[in-house]
PAZAPA-4460 file (N, C-alpha, C; in steps of 0.05 Angstrom, whole numbers, plus 32768, in hexadecimal, padded with zeros to 4 digits):
% residues 118
    n_x    n_y    n_z   ca_x   ca_y   ca_z    c_x    c_y    c_z   seq   type   mol
   8042   80E5   80CA   805A   80DD   80C2   8055   80C3   80AE     1      X     A
   8066   80C2   8096   8063   80A9   8085   807A   809C   8089     2      X     A
   8070   8087   808C   808A   806D   8092   808D   805F   8078     3      X     A
   80AC   8057   8072   80B0   8049   805A   80AA   802D   8066     4      X     A
   80A3   801C   8052   809E   8000   8059   80AD   7FF1   8044     5      X     A
   80BA   7FDD   8048   80C7   7FC6   8034   80B4   7FB2   802C     6      X     A
   80B6   7FA9   8016   80A8   7F96   800D   80A7   7F80   801D     7      X     A
   80B9   7F75   8029   80BA   7F62   8038   80A6   7F63   8055     8      X     A
   80A8   7F7F   805D   8099   7F83   8071   8079   7F87   806F     9      X     A
   8074   7F8F   8057   8059   7F92   8048   8051   7F72   8049    10      X     A
   805E   7F62   803A   8054   7F44   8035   8051   7F38   8050    11      X     A
   8060   7F41   8064   805C   7F33   8080   8044   7F3E   808E    12      X     A
   803F   7F5B   808E   802A   7F63   8098   8010   7F59   808E    13      X     A
   800B   7F5A   806F   7FF7   7F4B   8064   7FEF   7F30   8071    14      X     A
   8003   7F21   806E   8008   7F02   8076   7FFC   7EFE   8094    15      X     A
   8005   7F0E   80A3   7FFD   7F0E   80BE   7FDE   7F18   80C4    16      X     A
   7FD7   7F2C   80B4   7FBD   7F34   80B8   7FA3   7F1E   80AD    17      X     A
   7FB0   7F0D   8098   7FA2   7EFC   808A   7F9F   7EE2   809E    18      X     A
   7FB4   7EE1   80AF   7FB7   7EC4   80B9   7FA4   7EC0   80D4    19      X     A
   7FA2   7EAC   80DB   7F97   7EA7   80F6   7F93   7EBB   810D    20      X     A
   7F82   7EC5   811F   7F8A   7ED2   8136   7FA3   7ECB   8147    21      X     A
   7FB5   7EDD   814C   7FC9   7ED6   8159   7FC9   7ECD   817A    22      X     A
   7FB6   7ECD   8180   7FAD   7EBF   819D   7F9A   7ECF   81AD    23      X     A
   7F8F   7EC7   81C5   7F77   7ECC   81D1   7F81   7EED   81DC    24      X     A
   7F9D   7EED   81E7   7FA4   7F07   81F1   7FB3   7F1E   81E1    25      X     A
   7FB0   7F16   81C3   7FBB   7F29   81B1   7FAA   7F31   819F    26      X     A
   7FAC   7F4B   819A   7F90   7F57   8187   7F9E   7F4E   816C    27      X     A
   7F8A   7F49   8151   7F99   7F45   813D   7F9F   7F5F   8130    28      X     A
   7FB0   7F5C   811A   7FB9   7F71   8112   7FA8   7F77   80F7    29      X     A
   7F9E   7F8D   80F2   7F8D   7F99   80DD   7F9D   7F97   80C4    30      X     A
   7F97   7F8C   80AF   7FA1   7F8E   8090   7FA6   7FA8   8089    31      X     A
   7FBA   7FB0   807B   7FBD   7FCC   8071   7FAC   7FCB   8059    32      X     A
   7FA2   7FE5   8052   7F93   7FEB   8038   7FA8   7FF6   8022    33      X     A
   7FAC   7FE3   8010   7FC7   7FF0   7FFD   7FB7   7FFB   7FE5    34      X     A
   7FC2   800E   7FDE   7FB7   8026   7FCA   7FD0   8028   7FB5    35      X     A
   7FC7   801D   7F9C   7FDA   801F   7F88   7FD4   803A   7F79    36      X     A
   7FE1   8048   7F78   7FE0   8065   7F6E   7FEB   8067   7F51    37      X     A
   7FEF   8053   7F44   7FFA   8056   7F2B   7FE6   805A   7F16    38      X     A
   7FED   805B   7EFD   7FDB   805B   7EE8   7FCC   803F   7EE2    39      X     A
   7FB5   8042   7ED1   7FAC   8027   7ECF   7FBB   8012   7EBE    40      X     A
   7FC6   801C   7EAA   7FDA   8009   7E99   7FEC   7FFC   7EAC    41      X     A
   7FFA   800B   7EC3   800D   8001   7ED3   7FFF   7FE9   7EE4    42      X     A
   7FEC   7FF4   7EED   7FD9   7FE0   7F03   7FD6   7FC5   7EF2    43      X     A
   7FCA   7FC9   7ED7   7FC8   7FB4   7ECA   7FDC   7F9F   7EC4    44      X     A
   7FF4   7FAA   7EC0   800E   7F9C   7EBC   8018   7F90   7ED9    45      X     A
   8017   7F9B   7EEE   8022   7F8E   7F08   8014   7F9A   7F1C    46      X     A
   800B   7F90   7F33   7FFB   7F99   7F4A   8002   7F83   7F60    47      X     A
   7FF9   7F8F   7F77   7FFD   7F78   7F8F   7FE0   7F77   7F96    48      X     A
   7FDB   7F5A   7F92   7FBF   7F50   7F98   7FAD   7F5F   7FB1    49      X     A
   7F98   7F65   7FAC   7F89   7F71   7FBE   7F8C   7F90   7FC7    50      X     A
   7F9F   7F99   7FB3   7FA3   7FB6   7FB6   7F8B   7FC6   7FAA    51      X     A
   7F82   7FE0   7FB6   7F73   7FEE   7FAD   7F7C   8002   7F93    52      X     A
   7F70   8004   7F7B   7F84   8012   7F68   7F76   802D   7F66    53      X     A
   7F80   8045   7F70   7F76   805F   7F6E   7F8C   806C   7F66    54      X     A
   7F8B   8071   7F48   7FA1   8084   7F3F   7FA6   80A2   7F4B    55      X     A
   7FC1   80A5   7F50   7FC8   80BF   7F59   7FB7   80D3   7F59    56      X     A
   7FAE   80DC   7F3E   7FA0   80F2   7F3C   7F82   80F0   7F42    57      X     A
   7F78   80DC   7F4E   7F5A   80D4   7F52   7F5F   80D7   7F76    58      X     A
   7F71   80D8   7F81   7F75   80D7   7F9A   7F62   80E9   7FAD    59      X     A
   7F6B   8104   7FA1   7F58   811A   7FAF   7F37   8116   7FAE    60      X     A
   7F30   810E   7F91   7F10   810B   7F98   7F05   80F4   7FA9    61      X     A
   7F1D   80DF   7FAD   7F10   80C9   7FB9   7F18   80C6   7FD8    62      X     A
   7F24   80DE   7FE1   7F2A   80D8   7FFD   7F14   80D2   8011    63      X     A
   7F00   80DE   8005   7EE9   80D8   8018   7EDA   80B6   801F    64      X     A
   7EE8   80A9   800D   7EE3   808E   8007   7EF4   807E   801A    65      X     A
   7F08   8089   8028   7F1E   8081   8039   7F16   8082   8055    66      X     A
   7F20   806F   8069   7F1F   8072   8087   7F3A   8080   808F    67      X     A
   7F35   8097   809B   7F4C   80A4   80A2   7F5A   8095   80BA    68      X     A
   7F4F   8082   80C6   7F56   8073   80DC   7F68   8057   80D2    69      X     A
   7F62   804F   80B9   7F6F   8034   80B2   7F8C   803C   80AA    70      X     A
   7F9C   8027   80A5   7FB8   802B   809B   7FB7   8025   807F    71      X     A
   7FCB   8037   8072   7FCE   8033   8057   7FE5   8034   804E    72      X     A
   7FEB   8021   8037   8007   801E   802A   8001   8029   8011    73      X     A
   8011   803E   8007   800D   8048   7FEB   8023   8039   7FDB    74      X     A
   801D   8036   7FC5   802E   8023   7FB2   802C   8035   7F92    75      X     A
   8047   8037   7F8A   8048   8042   7F73   805D   8031   7F5F    76      X     A
   806E   8036   7F49   807E   8029   7F40   809A   802B   7F4B    77      X     A
   80A4   8040   7F59   80BB   8041   7F65   80BC   804A   7F83    78      X     A
   80A2   8055   7F86   80A3   8061   7FA7   809A   8086   7FA6    79      X     A
   80A4   8095   7F8B   809C   80AE   7F91   807F   80B9   7F90    80      X     A
   8073   80AE   7F7C   8059   80BA   7F7A   8048   80B1   7F94    81      X     A
   804E   809A   7F9C   803A   808B   7FB5   8044   80A0   7FCC    82      X     A
   805D   80A5   7FCB   8067   80B8   7FE0   8055   80D2   7FE2    83      X     A
   8051   80DC   7FCD   8046   80F9   7FC9   8026   80F7   7FD1    84      X     A
   801F   80DD   7FCA   7FFE   80DA   7FCE   8000   80D7   7FEE    85      X     A
   8011   80CC   7FFA   8012   80CA   801A   8017   80E2   8026    86      X     A
   8023   80F5   8019   8027   8112   8028   800C   811C   8028    87      X     A
   8002   811A   800B   7FE5   8128   800A   7FD2   811C   801F    88      X     A
   7FD0   8100   8022   7FBE   80F7   8037   7FC5   80FF   8050    89      X     A
   7FDF   8106   805B   7FE5   810C   8074   7FDE   8124   8079    90      X     A
   7FDD   8138   8063   7FD3   8154   8063   7FB4   8154   806C    91      X     A
   7FAC   8140   8064   7F87   813D   8065   7F83   812A   807E    92      X     A
   7F8F   8127   8094   7F8F   8119   80A8   7F91   80FE   80A9    93      X     A
   7F9C   80F0   8099   7FA1   80D2   8097   7FBC   80C9   80A8    94      X     A
   7FC0   80BC   80BC   7FD7   80BD   80C9   7FE5   80A3   80C5    95      X     A
   7FD7   8089   80BE   7FE9   8072   80BD   7FED   806C   80A1    96      X     A
   8002   807B   809B   800E   807A   807D   802A   8070   8078    97      X     A
   802A   805D   8062   8040   804E   805B   8043   804F   8045    98      X     A
   805E   8053   8037   8069   8056   8022   8073   803C   8019    99      X     A
   8072   802B   8004   807E   8011   7FFE   8095   801E   7FF0   100      X     A
   80AE   8014   8001   80C7   801C   7FF4   80CD   800D   7FDA   101      X     A
   80D8   801B   7FC6   80DF   8012   7FAF   80C9   800C   7F9E   102      X     A
   80AF   800F   7FA7   8095   800F   7F98   8091   7FF0   7F8F   103      X     A
   8081   7FE9   7F7B   8077   7FD3   7F73   8090   7FC4   7F62   104      X     A
   80A6   7FD6   7F5D   80BF   7FC9   7F53   80C7   7FB4   7F65   105      X     A
   80CD   7FC0   7F7E   80DB   7FB3   7F93   80C9   7F9C   7F9C   106      X     A
   80AE   7FA0   7F9A   809F   7F89   7FA2   80A6   7F72   7F8F   107      X     A
   80A2   7F75   7F77   80A9   7F60   7F63   80C6   7F55   7F65   108      X     A
   80D7   7F64   7F6C   80F6   7F58   7F72   80F3   7F49   7F88   109      X     A
   80EC   7F55   7FA0   80EE   7F48   7FBC   80DA   7F31   7FC2   110      X     A
   80BD   7F37   7FB8   80A9   7F23   7FBF   80A0   7F12   7FAD   111      X     A
   8097   7F20   7F91   808A   7F10   7F7C   809B   7F15   7F6A   112      X     A
   80AF   7F01   7F65   80C5   7F04   7F4E   80B8   7EF9   7F35   113      X     A
   80A2   7EED   7F32   8093   7EE8   7F1B   8085   7F02   7F12   114      X     A
   8080   7F11   7F1E   806D   7F2D   7F18   807E   7F3D   7EFE   115      X     A
   806F   7F41   7EF0   8076   7F56   7ED4   8083   7F6F   7EE3   116      X     A
   8097   7F73   7ED6   80A4   7F92   7EDE   80AA   7F9F   7EC4   117      X     A
   80A9   7FBB   7ECA   80AD   7FCA   7EB2   80BD   7FE1   7EBB   118      X     A
***
């Protein structure tokens, strides 16, 4: 299953994973692997800090580099290409898949208003 994820929820998840451990009785939350599937020029123009840039057409040849047990958030401009990549990954055994709702455009609007938009 591919779950939609709002920009605000992704920001919270990343911040929580980067923060101090929640306490002795609570397991820390793993940070998601954010994969930006846009073209190089798009990624250069605007991207989420720490994201892994793997253009959509390169995903099939690079699946072996990815841990099927990890949580992945797929990102593109508005969320269509990233959803297609998430579906492809799901067919290849990846289970913890999230699609950034509204893509980098929504991220720029909700989380990083100073980010370049196109």
